[in-house]
N, C-alpha and C positions, 0 to 999 in steps of 0.2 A: 604471372599474367593470368587473367581470367580466360575461360574457354567458350563463353556464351556470346552469340551474336544474334542480331535481328534475323538473319537468314536462318539460323538454327531454330529459332523459335517459330518462324513462319513455316518451316519444314516439319514441325512436330504436329502430327495429325490429331493428337489428343487435345491440342489447344484450339485448333480451328481458327487461327488468326487469318485475316484477309489483308493483304498488302494493298493499300490505296495509293500511296506515294512512294516510289522507289527512286532515290536520288543517287544510287550507286554506292552507298556506304553500308550495305547490309552485312558486310563482313567485318565491320568495325566492332570491336569487343565491347560488350556491355559490362560495366562495373557493378551494376545493381539496378534496382527498381525503386521508383518513388511514386506514390499515389497522391494526387492533389487535385482539389477543385477550388483552390484559392484563386482570388483575382490576380495575384502576383505569384506565379509558380516558381520563380527563382528564389523565393524566400528560403526554401529548404532543399531544393534540388542540387545534386552534386554533378560535376562533370562526368560524362560517360554513362549516364543512367538512361533507362527507358522510363519515360514519364507517362503514367496511366491516369486517365481522367474520365469522368462521366459527363463533363461539359456543363456542370451546374453554373459555372462562371459566365456562360453565354448570355445570361440575362443582364449582366452588368459590365461585361468587358468585350471589346472587339476581338474577334479571332486573330486578326493580324497582329495586334499588340500582344496578345497572350502567347502566341507561337513565337514571335520574335524574342520575347523575354525568356522563354524556355530555351531557345537556341543560344542566346547570349550566356545562359548559365552553363552551357556545355552539354545539354541533353542530346543524346544520340538519336532518339526517335520518340514519337508520341504514339501511345496506344489509346484509341478512343473507344470507350465502352458504350455500346448502344443500349437503349432501354429506358434510362432515366429521362433523357431529353428527346426521345424519339428512336425509332427502330432503324434509322439509317444515319450515317455520319453526315453532318451538315456540309453542304457544298462549300460554304465559306471557310470551314476548317480545312478541308482538302486543299482549297486554293491557297490559303495562308501557308500551309506546309510546303506547297510547291514553290511559292515565292521565297520562303525562308530556306529552301534547299534542305528540308528536314524530312526524314522518312516518317510515314504514317501507316499504322496498322489498325484494323478494326477488330475489337474484341467482342465476341458474341454475348448477347444479353444473359445467357444462362451460364456463362463462365465467370466465376468470381476472380477478381484481381489477385487474390491471394494465391490462386493456382498458377498464374503467370509468375508471380514473385517467387513462389516455391520452386518452380522450374529453373529460374535463373539462379537462385541460391544453390540448388543441388548441383548444377553444372559448374558453379564457381567454388563450391565449398572445399573440394579437395585441392584445387589448383590455386586458390587465392586466399590463403590464411593471412591476409595483410592488415595493415593498420586501417586501410579503407573499409574493410569488412567491419572492424570494430567501431569505426566512426558511424557507419550506417546503423549498426545496432544501437549505438548511443543515441543517435537522432530519433530512432523509433521509440526508444524508452522515454526520451524527453517529450515527444509528441503525446505518448500515452499519459504521462503525468500532467501535461498542459491541458488535456481535455477534462481533467478533474474527476476522472473515473476511479482514481485511487488504487487500492491494492489489487482489486480484481483485474484491472487492465494490465498491471505489471505481471501478475500470475499468468495470464494468457500469453503475454509476450514471451515470458520465460519458457513456457511449454512449447511455443512455436520454435524458438531459437535453439533449445537444447534437446527437443524430442524426448523429454523426461516428464514424469509425473511431478508436479510441483504444488505445494500448499504453503500458506503463509499464516503464521500465528503471532499473536501479541502477548502481553502479560498474562501469566497463568496458563498459557497454552491454548487460549481461546482463538478460534479461527477468525481471521480478518476478512474472509470472503464467505460466500454462500456454501462452499464445499469444504467440509472439515477433513483433517487428516485421518487416515484409517486407524491410527493407534493413538488413543487419548494420552496414554502414558508417555509415548514418544513425543507428543506435542508438548506435554508438560516439561519433559526433559530438555527439549529444544528451547523453550521459553526460559528455563532456569539457566541454560548455558548462555543465552543471549544476555540475560541480566548480569551475568558474572563476566562477560567478555571472553567466553571459552569457545567461541565458534571459529572455524568449522569443527564439527565433531560427529561421531556416530551416535545415534540416539536409539536405535533398535536394529534388529536384523533386517537388512535391506533398506534402511532409512538413514539418511544423514541430514545434518542441518548446517546452514550457512548464515552469515550475517556480517555486520560491520562492527569492528572494535571501536565503538564510540560510547563515551560515558553516558550519553543520554538516549541511545538507541535501545529499543525494547522489542524489535521485530526479528523473527527468525524465519528463514526460508527452508522448508523441509523438502527434500528431494527423494524420490522413490528409487534410490540406488545406494549401494554401499559406498562409503566415502572413497575407498580405493578404486572404485570403478567409474567415478565421475571423471570424464575426460578433461584434459587441460582446457580445451575450447569451451566446454560447457561450464567449467569452473570459472573461467574468465567472464563469461556472460553473466553468471549468477552473482559473482562478486561485484561486477560493474553495476548491476541493478541494485544490489544491496546497498551500495554507497549512496544511491539516490533515494532509497527508501527513508533515509534520514529526514528528507524533506517532508514525507508523509507523516513520519513520527512527530516532527515539529508542529505540524498542523494539529495533530491530536493533542499535543501538550498545550498548545495555545488555547484550544477549546477548554481543556481542563483548568487552565489558569483563570480563565474568565469565570467559570463556575465556582472556582475556589474563592475568588474575591466576594462573590455573592453569599456564599456559605459563611465566610468569615464575618461579614456584616451581620448576617442573621444571628450567629452565635453570640456575637458581642452584644447585640441589642436584647437577645433573650436572656443572657446572663445578667445584664444591667436592669432587667425588668421593664424594658421599654416596649415590649410587644404584647398586645392583647391577643386573645385566642383567635379572633377573626383575622387579624393581620398576620399572625404566625401561620395559620392554616393557608392563607393565600400565598405566602412566601414559600412554604413547603411545596405547594402544588406547582408553583412556577419552576421549582427545581426538580419536578417530577417525583416528589415524595408524597405518598398518600397520607394526609394528616390523621386519618381515622384508622390507620393500620400500625402494627407494632414497629417501633424504631429502636435500634440499638445504637448507643453512643459509645465510641471508643476513643480513648486518649492514649497517645504514645509519645515517648521521647526518642523514638528511632528517627533516623534521618528523613528529611523531607522526601528524598528520592525513594526510599524504602516504603514509606507510607503511601505516597502517590501511586507507586507500582501496585501496592496491595489494593488500593481503591479502584484502580483500572481493571484489575484482574478478578475482583470479587464477583461471585456468581449472582449476588443480589445487587440491586441498584445501590450504589455507594458514592458518597460525596465527601471530599476532604477539604480541610482548611487549617490555617494556623489559629491557635486559641490559647492565650495566656501562657506563651512560652513553650507550648507543645504543639503536637499535631492532633487534630480531631477528625474523626470519621463519623458520619451519620449513615447507618445501614438500614435499608427498608427490610427488616427481618427481626423476628424474635426468637429465631432458632438458637438452641443452646450451643450448637457446634460452630457458630459464626466466629467465635474467638479463636478456635483452632484453625479455621481456614485462613483468617487474617495473619495469624502467627506463622503459619507455613509459608504464606506468600512473602512475608518479611524475611524469612530464612532464605528465600531464593537469592537474596543479595549477599548472603553469608553472615548476616548479623543476628544476634539473639534478640528476640522481640521483648519489649517492655511495654505492657499494655494494662490499661484499666478499663473496665467494662461497666456500663450501666444500661438497663433496659427499661423502655416505656411500652408496656403492652397496649396502652391506650393511644399510642401515637403522640400527637401534638400535646395532648392533655398532661402527660407526665414527662415531657421532654426535658424541661429545665432540671427536674429532680434527677433524671437519668444522667444528665450531663454532670451534675454535682457529684453523683456517686461514682461516675467514671473517673473524675478528677481525683477523688479521694482514694479510689482503688489504685490509680496510677502512682500516686505518691508512695503508697505501700510497696508497689512493685519496684519502683525506682530504688527504694531503700534496700530491698533484698538483692537487687541486681548488682549493687556495689560490692557485696560480699560474696556473691555466687556468680562470678563472671563467666563461668563456662556453661551455665544452665540458662534456659529460657525461664524468665520469671513473669508470671501472669497473675494478676489479682483481679477477680471479677465479683461484682455484687449485682444482685437483681433487684429491680424496682418492685416494691411491694404494692 
């Protein structure tokens, strides 16, 4: 059973809550906290919760209707945060709570709702490790994802729930948020483990990585704690969130699939000689490739998943597509080491890379020739790979 009550919160001087309606149920146990300014509060509220609101719904919904719906959902009490809609709780809200026989407390304008939620969580954490707690966490996770704020919102939620440092990386160990992990090598190791389905694992001293064993997932959650020191409760939260990160990964893959179709059309028309320079330049620009800058063409017979992973992880702007029975990449770079980078990324999946490279220092002007050279070099690499199965076989030619 949980140990937190409305009376306990009202007695906490650090919160400075003011009781406006006391219907004699202040000793009823609080299962958790929900924050909502929706017109229909019962949509997500659970029985036994304290419902916190800023009253933004007052412009569209009658207080009586809103409060009655909250009570019907099983809410124990309402906490009204002053500030957004005025510095006092509206009399209509107070009267509606009295009519509904529902307790009401006023939350000071300078007290964030998260402080109230943290207080309830701390009081319940030790005494209520129940399914309900996990349901509340799941609901918060789904709400974060539904807002469309992506990986950053999930990272913040994980930090709040686990009290650990958390980072998130995608293919190649690149950070998926504004804050990168402290150790780039650990980030790379986490990405490699995610690619091979080897999570959870230790990736460095004091750092561990978690994820979901899914054939299409490429996201790793890095935690600032040794694997053995991550509590069962924290691990459960992380693994629960990781399962839903598959949804974010799917969004990214869909975006890549759309671009891949455009690149495939471009390569087909370029190869068939159907694109003039002006049209080619416009199409490259639409794909965010500068037509007057060096472009490297890469042809590979590795799996679609391996090559797509390499395209997403490449440090240069890189686009991939199917082309004449193989996979093609267009990389906005003329660097000599680009082939090594792509080869290493393909190795992340455990396969030996088979690549052909062609370069166009002039960008769009020599792109068709670079593509032809990459295809020729790839044929040579494929022949060698059949007899040297344990070695990476890479053939590269440079456009003159």
